[in-house]
N, C-alpha and C positions, 0 to 999 in steps of 0.2 A: 667446923666439925664436918669429917666426913663419915660416911656410914656407908662401908664396902660389903658389898653383896645386899642391897638395899632394898631389892625384890621391888613392890610397889612403892615405897618410898615412904610408909604412911608412919613412920617414927620420926623424921625430921619434919613431915608436915604436920604434927600432932605439937612439936617444939615452934615451929611459924605459930602456930594457932594460939598456942602460949605466952608469946610475945618475943620467942629469941628472934634478937635482932642482926646476929652476927653470920659470917660464912656458912651457908650450910649445903652441901653437897652430896647428894646420894649417887653412887657408882653401882652399877648391876651389869654383868655380860648381855643381857636384852635392855637394849634402850626404849626407856620410855617417855614420855614429854616431860620436861623438866629436869632428866636425870643424864648422866655421863654415861657410856657404854665405856667398858673396860672389864678387866679380870684381876682380881687381888694379885695375882703372881707379878703382874707387870703395870703397875700403876700408874696412868698418865698424867701423873703430875710433878712441879720439881721438888726437890728436898725441900725440906722444913718449911710448908708449906700450911700446915694444920696445928690447932692445939689440941686436938681429939681426934682418934679415928676409933671406928665401932667394928666389931667383926661380929656381929652377933649370930650367931649359927649359921658361921661360914666354913669355918677350918674343918668340918666332917665334909663338906663338900668341892672343894679343891683339891686338885691333884697334887699340887705341893705347899702343903701347910707352913713348914718352916720359912719358904721364899713369901709366900704370903704375910706372914709376920714380919719377916725384915722387911718387905717393902711399907708395911705401914708405919715402922721404926723410922723408915728413911724419910717421909712424908710429914714427920711429926717435927714442929719447932722444938730445939731443945728450951726445957723450963716451962 
């Protein structure tokens, strides 16, 4: 799961605390410990890498929301 615009990464941290054992990656323009620095419009990941991508309260804050959505689709695995 990729949390795009994760802020401090609280959502994925809660999932970890509840026992989620899959890959959880937090991405934010401001790099914090345990997170990846990056922007929603140009995700630093290969295509089809994630089963889920979260964009919670992100699209209002990016200059190109359509590009951010296209990037989220790109990194999602088919199915």
